C-alpha positions in Angstrom: 0.5 -0.5 2.5 -0.1 1.1 5.9 -2.0 4.2 7.0 0.4 6.7 8.5 -1.5 10.0 9.2 -4.9 11.6 8.8 -5.8 15.0 10.0 -8.8 15.0 12.3 -9.3 18.7 13.1 -10.0 21.8 11.1 -6.6 23.5 11.6 -3.5 21.4 12.4 0.2 21.5 12.3 2.0 18.6 10.7 5.7 17.8 11.4 7.1 14.5 10.3 10.6 13.1 10.1 12.1 13.6 6.6 14.8 11.3 5.2 16.9 11.7 2.0 15.4 10.5 -1.2 17.3 7.5 -2.7 15.3 6.3 -5.6 12.4 7.5 -7.8 9.3 5.6 -8.7 7.2 6.8 -11.6 3.5 5.8 -12.0 2.3 4.8 -15.4 -1.5 4.1 -15.9 -1.6 1.0 -18.1 -5.3 0.4 -18.2 -8.3 2.5 -17.1 -11.8 3.3 -17.8 -13.2 6.9 -18.2 -16.0 6.2 -15.7 -16.7 7.1 -12.1 -17.8 10.3 -10.4 -17.1 13.4 -12.6 -15.1 15.7 -10.4 -13.6 19.1 -11.1 -10.4 19.9 -9.1 -9.7 23.5 -9.7 -6.0 24.6 -9.6 -5.3 25.9 -6.1 -4.7 29.7 -6.1 -1.3 30.7 -4.7 -0.8 33.9 -2.6 2.8 34.9 -1.8 6.2 35.5 -3.3 7.9 32.0 -3.5 5.6 29.5 -5.1 6.3 25.9 -3.8 7.2 23.2 -6.4 4.3 21.0 -5.2 1.1 21.2 -7.3 -1.6 20.1 -5.0 -4.3 20.1 -7.7 -2.3 17.7 -9.9 -1.6 15.4 -7.0 -5.2 15.3 -5.9 -6.5 14.7 -9.4 -4.0 11.9 -10.0 -4.8 10.2 -6.7 -8.6 10.2 -7.4 -8.1 8.9 -11.0 -5.8 6.1 -9.9 -8.5 4.9 -7.5 -10.8 4.0 -10.4 -13.7 5.7 -8.7 -13.5 9.2 -10.2 -13.3 10.9 -13.6 -11.2 14.0 -13.2 -12.4 16.7 -15.6 -9.7 18.6 -17.6 -9.1 22.2 -16.4 -9.4 23.4 -20.0 -13.1 22.8 -19.8 -13.6 24.9 -16.7 -15.7 28.0 -17.1 -14.4 29.7 -14.0 -11.6 29.1 -11.4 -12.8 29.9 -7.9 -10.6 29.6 -4.9 -13.1 30.9 -2.2 -16.6 29.7 -1.4 -18.2 33.1 -2.4 -16.7 32.8 -5.9 -18.5 29.5 -6.7 -21.2 29.6 -9.3 -22.7 26.1 -9.4 -24.2 26.7 -12.9 -20.7 26.8 -14.3 -20.0 23.2 -13.1 -23.4 21.8 -14.0 -22.8 22.9 -17.6 -19.7 20.7 -17.8 -21.5 17.8 -16.0 -19.3 17.9 -12.9 -21.0 16.2 -9.9 -18.3 17.3 -7.4 -16.2 20.4 -7.2 -12.9 21.0 -5.3 -11.4 24.4 -4.8 -8.5 25.6 -2.7 -5.8 28.1 -1.8 -2.1 28.0 -0.8 -0.9 31.0 1.1 2.7 31.7 1.9 3.2 32.5 5.6 7.0 33.0 5.8 9.7 30.8 7.3 9.0 28.1 4.7 5.5 27.6 6.0 2.2 27.7 4.1 -1.5 27.7 4.9 -3.5 25.3 2.7 -7.3 25.3 2.6 -9.7 23.4 0.5 -13.5 23.0 0.0 -15.5 20.1 -1.5 -19.0 20.7 -2.9 -21.8 18.5 -4.2 -22.6 20.5 -7.4 -26.2 19.4 -8.0 -27.3 19.9 -4.3 -25.1 23.0 -4.1 -23.9 21.7 -0.7 -20.6 22.0 1.0 -19.4 18.5 2.0 -16.0 19.3 3.5 -13.7 22.1 4.3 -10.3 21.9 6.0 -7.2 24.1 6.6 -3.6 23.1 7.4 -0.5 25.1 8.4 2.6 23.2 7.3 6.2 23.4 6.1 7.0 23.0 2.4 8.2 19.4 3.0 4.6 18.4 4.1 2.7 19.8 1.1 2.7 16.5 -0.8 1.3 14.8 2.3 -1.4 17.5 2.7 -2.4 16.9 -0.9 -2.8 13.2 -0.2 -4.9 14.0 2.9 -7.1 16.3 0.7 -7.6 13.3 -1.6 -8.5 11.1 1.4 -11.2 13.5 2.6 -12.7 13.7 -0.9 -12.7 10.0 -1.3 -14.4 9.3 2.0 -16.9 12.1 1.6 -18.0 10.9 -1.8 -17.8 7.1 -1.4 -18.3 6.5 2.3 -15.0 4.6 2.4 -11.8 6.0 4.1 -9.2 7.1 1.7 -5.7 5.5 1.5 -3.7 8.0 -0.4 -1.8 9.3 2.7 -0.1 5.9 3.2 3.3 4.4 2.7 4.5 1.3 0.9 7.5 -0.9 1.7 9.4 -2.8 -1.0 12.8 -4.4 -1.7 15.0 -3.4 -4.6 18.2 -5.0 -6.0 20.8 -3.5 -8.2 24.5 -4.2 -9.0 27.3 -2.0 -7.8 30.6 -1.2 -9.6 32.0 -4.6 -8.6 28.9 -6.4 -10.0 27.8 -7.3 -6.5 24.1 -7.3 -5.8 23.0 -4.6 -3.4 19.6 -5.1 -1.7 17.7 -2.1 -0.3 14.6 -2.0 1.9 12.7 1.1 0.8 9.8 3.1 2.0 7.8 5.5 -0.2 4.5 7.4 -0.3 1.6 5.5 -1.9 2.3 7.2 -5.2 6.0 6.3 -5.2 7.3 9.7 -4.1 9.6 10.5 -1.2 11.4 7.1 -1.4 13.7 6.5 1.6 16.3 3.8 2.1 15.7 1.9 5.4 18.4 -0.8 4.9 21.2 -1.6 2.4 23.0 -4.9 2.4 24.9 -7.4 0.2 22.5 -10.2 1.2 18.8 -10.7 0.3 16.1 -8.9 2.2 12.8 -10.7 2.2 9.1 -10.3 3.2 8.9 -6.7 4.5 5.7 -6.4 6.6 4.3 -3.3 8.3 3.4 -3.3 11.9 -0.2 -2.1 12.6 1.1 1.2 14.1 2.8 2.1 10.8 6.1 2.8 12.6 7.9 -0.6 12.3 8.8 -3.1 9.6 9.5 -6.8 10.2 11.6 -8.5 7.6 14.0 -11.4 7.0 17.7 -10.8 6.2 21.1 -12.6 6.5 24.5 -11.6 8.1 26.5 -13.9 5.7 26.0 -16.7 3.2 26.1 -19.2 6.1 24.5 -17.3 8.9 21.0 -18.6 8.5 17.9 -16.4 8.4 17.2 -13.7 10.9 13.9 -12.0 11.7 14.3 -8.3 12.4 12.0 -5.5 13.5 13.1 -2.0 12.5 11.8 1.4 13.5 11.2 3.3 10.2 11.8 6.8 11.6 14.8 6.2 13.8 16.5 3.3 12.0 16.8 1.4 15.3 16.4 -2.3 14.7 16.1 -5.4 16.9 16.8 -9.0 16.0 13.9 -11.2 17.2 15.1 -14.5 15.9 18.0 -16.3 14.2 17.6 -19.6 12.6 20.1 -22.2 11.5 17.8 -23.0 8.7 15.4 -20.8 6.7 12.6 -18.4 7.8 10.3 -16.3 5.8 7.0 -14.4 5.6 6.6 -12.6 9.0 3.1 -11.3 9.4 1.8 -9.1 12.2 -1.3 -9.7 14.2 -3.7 -6.8 14.4 -2.6 -6.0 18.0 1.0 -5.8 17.0 2.1 -8.2 19.6 2.7 -11.3 17.5 4.3 -12.4 14.3 3.2 -15.4 12.3 6.0 -16.8 10.2 7.4 -19.9 8.4 10.3 -21.8 10.0 12.2 -24.9 8.8 12.9 -26.9 11.9 13.3 -30.7 12.2 13.4 -30.9 8.4 9.9 -29.5 8.1 8.4 -26.2 7.0 5.7 -25.1 9.4 3.8 -22.1 10.7 4.9 -20.6 14.0 3.7 -17.7 16.1 6.3 -15.4 17.7 5.5 -13.3 20.7 7.4 -10.1 19.9 8.0 -8.9 23.4 9.1 -12.2 24.9 10.7 -13.7 21.7 8.7 -16.9 22.5 7.7 -19.3 19.7 4.6 -21.4 19.5 4.3 -24.0 16.7 0.9 -23.8 14.9 1.1 -26.5 12.2 2.8 -29.9 12.0 2.6 -31.6 8.6 5.0 -33.3 6.2 4.0 -30.8 3.5 5.4 -27.3 3.2 3.3 -24.7 5.1 4.3 -21.1 4.5 3.1 -17.5 3.9 0.8 -17.0 6.9 -1.5 -14.0 7.2 -3.9 -13.0 10.1 -7.6 -12.3 9.8 -8.5 -8.8 10.8 -10.1 -10.0 14.0 -7.0 -12.0 15.0 -8.9 -15.3 15.3 -7.6 -17.1 12.2 -4.6 -17.4 10.0 -4.5 -18.4 6.3 -1.4 -19.9 4.8 -0.1 -21.6 1.7 0.4 -25.4 1.8 1.1 -28.2 -0.7 -0.3 -30.8 1.7 -3.0 -31.5 -0.9 -0.5 -32.0 -3.7 -0.2 -28.5 -5.2 -0.1 -25.2 -3.3 -3.4 -24.0 -2.1 -4.8 -21.8 0.7 -5.7 -23.2 4.1 -7.1 -21.7 7.3 -6.4 -22.5 10.9 -7.5 -21.0 14.2 -4.8 -18.8 15.9 -5.2 -21.1 18.9 -4.4 -24.1 16.8 -6.7 -27.0 15.9 -7.9 -28.6 12.6 -6.9 -27.1 9.2 -9.5 -26.2 6.6 -8.8 -26.0 2.9 -10.2 -22.8 1.4 -9.3 -22.8 -2.3 -10.1 -25.5 -4.9 -10.4 -23.3 -7.9 -7.3 -23.0 -10.1 -4.2 -25.0 -10.5 -2.3 -23.4 -7.7 -3.0 -20.6 -5.2 -0.5 -18.9 -2.8 0.5 -15.9 -0.8 -3.0 -15.0 0.5 -3.9 -12.1 2.8 -7.2 -10.7 4.0 -9.0 -7.6 2.9 -9.5 -5.1 5.7 -13.1 -6.2 6.1 -12.2 -9.8 6.3 -14.6 -10.9 3.5 -12.0 -11.4 0.7 -8.6 -12.8 0.2 -6.1 -11.5 -2.3 -3.6 -14.1 -3.6 -1.4 -15.3 -6.4 -3.3 -17.7 -8.5 -2.2 -20.0 -11.4 -5.1 -21.0 -13.6 -2.7 -22.7 -16.1 -1.6 -19.4 -17.6 1.2 -18.2 -15.3 0.9 -16.4 -11.9 -1.7 -13.7 -11.7 -3.4 -11.7 -8.9 -6.8 -12.9 -7.9 -9.5 -12.1 -5.2 -11.1 -15.0 -3.4 -14.6 -14.5 -1.9 -14.8 -16.4 1.3 -18.6 -16.5 1.2 -19.3 -18.2 -2.1 -15.7 -19.6 -2.7 -15.4 -17.9 -6.0 -12.1 -16.5 -7.4 -11.8 -13.5 -9.7 -8.6 -12.9 -11.6 -7.6 -9.2 -11.8 -4.2 -9.1 -13.6 -2.6 -10.6 -16.7 0.6 -12.2 -15.2 2.5 -14.3 -15.9 4.9 -13.4 -13.1 2.8 -11.5 -10.5 3.7 -11.9 -6.8 3.4 -10.5 -3.3 -0.1 -8.9 -3.4 -1.3 -6.7 -0.5 -4.5 -4.6 0.1 -4.4 -0.9 0.7 -5.8 -0.1 4.2 -9.3 0.7 2.7 -9.4 -2.4 0.5 -9.8 -0.3 -2.7 -6.4 -1.0 -4.2 -4.1 -4.0 -4.4 -0.3 -3.6 -4.8 1.9 -6.3 -6.0 5.3 -7.1 -7.6 5.6 -8.2 -11.2 7.9 -8.3 -14.2 7.8 -6.0 -17.2 10.3 -7.2 -19.8 13.3 -8.3 -17.7 12.7 -5.8 -15.0 11.0 -6.3 -11.7 8.5 -3.5 -10.9 5.7 -2.6 -8.5 2.2 -2.6 -9.8 -1.3 -1.8 -8.5 -4.8 -2.7 -9.5 -8.1 -1.4 -8.2 -10.0 -4.1 -6.3 -12.6 -4.2 -9.1 -9.8 -4.7 -11.7 -10.7 -1.5 -13.7 -7.6 0.5 -13.1 -4.1 -0.9 -13.5 -0.8 1.0 -13.0 2.9 0.4 -12.9 5.4 2.0 -10.5 8.7 2.0 -12.4 12.0 2.2 -10.6 14.5 4.4 -12.4 17.5 2.3 -11.1 17.6 -1.4 -10.3 14.5 -3.5 -9.9 11.9 -4.5 -7.4 11.7 -7.9 -5.8 8.8 -7.7 -3.3 
């Protein structure tokens, strides 16, 4: 997941590229707890003739619940429905035990533009915590709703929100001739506004966001005998650049925090090792050299280290090396196998695929005390990645015979499935 836009002023105009919708993802909450901050999100009052088909209140409420940090109170319990600050009676909200209150308004301006305003209150202190206003086109209303959620999340938890983000994933489906079609897709964090970035007859592997949120690195093939190619593609314009073509295999490109380098796994000289690729100069530097298989590199947030998967100890486990090279340190010893690790945004944790003898599950490894906590049930969970604020983890898994996206809160309390209506998800 990658942060794409957050409003920083009271009044702003948002205009983003909009591409066709190609697929639909539907979120299904599979496990949750009715705990967290009780919050009342009042339906936003509409003023105008043509009501938009985006319900900001429902989007905000769903965002907050999915985070596992909030208990969204049902509108049927509300004793009043204010839309302006002078209409708020805090007693109404204390009676239903709401600790926070969100009110807002959507006003039609004409020419397919709307003004959206919202206010967030601490009910017991009777204090305004945030108030913002946007002027946007109808196509940006969903994004505004996610930004409202981000402001609420940060104001009440002290942690930046990550609802106004995008996800990248690979889908596969069969066409009329029974040929597999692979698609690289981008969607909002809640699965809406899915856009096709690439469609090909050959596998697409390891999509990875650049830190600027504008580019994706991935692996693909031109034919069955072409060897692997590393591409970087601009998400908005579709322009792509081939950085590297290998006679053998390549996988798992991972961006450095400055966006200048990619760590990746290459098979050269009959060996699988970690390399660093200078993106601008297309220059390779070999980082590891071992008879074992080294793969799936990931950078630390400060850019000083990389973690990677290696079977040099017998079974796959997680190791760490300085980005400048040097000795390798084994990190994980808990569990039968551990793989596919990446850092949390604060650098204190690693999310990874762990096998404790009961299939592949998603676990969080605490670098301080070397403990590992399993968050999911498996047995075919894969490709975990943190949201930009570290509060959620997205991964690929299987439900029945179908590949789907899934997400779990970092504390394991909230689990959700993003189901693709056509085809299945690979990564």
